C-alpha positions in Angstrom: 14.9 20.1 73.2 13.7 16.7 71.9 11.8 18.5 69.2 15.0 20.2 68.1 16.9 16.9 68.1 14.1 15.3 66.2 14.1 18.1 63.6 17.9 17.9 63.3 17.7 14.1 62.7 15.0 14.5 60.1 17.1 17.3 58.4 20.2 15.0 58.4 18.0 12.2 56.9 16.8 14.5 54.1 20.3 15.7 53.4 21.6 12.1 53.2 18.8 11.2 50.8 19.6 14.3 48.7 23.3 13.4 48.6 22.4 9.8 47.4 20.1 11.2 44.7 22.8 13.7 43.6 25.3 10.8 43.5 22.9 8.7 41.4 22.3 11.6 39.0 26.0 12.2 38.5 26.6 8.5 37.8 23.8 8.3 35.3 25.0 11.5 33.6 28.5 9.9 33.3 27.1 6.7 31.8 25.1 8.7 29.3 28.2 10.8 28.4 30.2 7.7 27.7 27.8 6.6 24.9 27.0 3.1 23.9 29.6 0.4 24.3 29.9 -1.5 21.1 31.1 -5.0 21.6 32.2 -7.4 18.9 29.1 -8.4 17.1 29.1 -11.4 14.9 27.6 -9.9 11.7 26.8 -13.3 10.3 24.6 -14.2 13.3 23.1 -10.7 13.3 22.1 -11.0 9.6 20.8 -14.5 10.1 18.7 -13.3 13.1 17.3 -10.3 11.0 16.4 -12.7 8.2 14.7 -15.1 10.6 12.7 -12.2 12.2 11.7 -10.9 8.8 10.5 -14.3 7.6 8.7 -15.0 10.9 6.8 -11.6 10.7 6.0 -12.2 7.1 4.6 -15.6 7.8 2.5 -14.3 10.7 1.1 -11.5 8.7 0.1 -13.9 5.9 -1.6 -16.1 8.5 -3.5 -13.1 10.0 -4.4 -11.3 6.8 -4.0 -13.6 3.8 -6.1 -11.7 1.4 -3.9 -8.6 1.5 -0.6 -10.6 1.2 -1.4 -12.5 -2.0 -1.8 -10.1 -4.9 -3.6 -11.4 -7.9 -2.2 -10.6 -11.3 -3.7 -7.4 -12.6 -5.9 -7.7 -15.6 -4.7 -5.8 -18.6 -7.3 -3.2 -19.4 -7.6 -1.4 -22.7 -7.2 2.4 -22.8 -10.3 4.6 -23.0 -13.6 4.9 -21.3 -15.7 1.9 -20.1 -19.4 1.4 -19.8 -20.5 2.3 -16.3 -19.9 -0.6 -13.8 -18.6 -2.9 -16.5 -15.3 -3.9 -18.1 -16.6 -3.3 -21.6 -14.6 -0.6 -23.4 -16.5 2.0 -25.3 -16.0 5.2 -27.2 -16.4 8.7 -25.7 -19.5 9.2 -27.8 -21.1 6.2 -26.2 -20.1 7.3 -22.7 -21.6 10.7 -23.4 -24.8 9.3 -24.8 -25.2 6.9 -21.8 -24.7 9.8 -19.3 -27.5 11.7 -21.0 -30.1 9.1 -19.9 -31.8 10.9 -17.0 -33.2 8.1 -15.0 -30.5 6.1 -13.1 -32.1 2.7 -13.1 -33.0 3.0 -16.8 -29.4 4.0 -17.5 -28.2 1.0 -15.7 -30.5 -1.3 -17.6 -29.3 0.1 -20.9 -25.7 -0.2 -19.9 -26.2 -3.9 -18.9 -28.0 -4.7 -22.1 -25.4 -3.0 -24.3 -22.6 -4.8 -22.3 -24.4 -8.2 -22.8 -24.9 -7.6 -26.5 -21.2 -6.5 -26.9 -20.0 -9.7 -25.1 -22.2 -11.9 -27.3 -21.0 -10.2 -30.5 -17.4 -10.2 -29.4 -17.0 -6.5 -29.9 -13.7 -5.1 -28.7 -15.0 -1.5 -28.2 -18.6 -0.4 -28.2 -19.3 2.5 -30.6 -22.4 4.4 -31.6 -22.9 2.3 -34.7 -23.0 -0.9 -32.6 -25.6 0.6 -30.3 -27.8 1.8 -33.2 -27.6 -1.4 -35.1 -27.3 -4.2 -32.6 -28.9 -3.2 -29.3 -32.5 -4.2 -28.9 -34.0 -2.7 -25.8 
């Protein structure tokens, strides 16, 4: 008989716990159904706080990654092709002629020499005539 009493007590405990869980679920469901309660929010304080957070995050990002936050002014480049790995503008014929040089290190030497000569001569755009007349390799 004590086993049956013990089983009944355990069953009653489980039923009480189940009733409490059901009650909690119902109250949670009611709170969710009500939706958020919007109280009077001071928009001035809210905006001031948002601005402060934005400024603080910006400052911390600049401290952590300064090279990505300061953008240098972009150099104005001329239209058209450029000699390989340089900022010296050239014509399409020059670009084509340079690409025809089969050995990469020789091509690089030629490009560097042409770029140096163009800078010394102050040429705005390297063309075939400039290469034929002024480049000494």
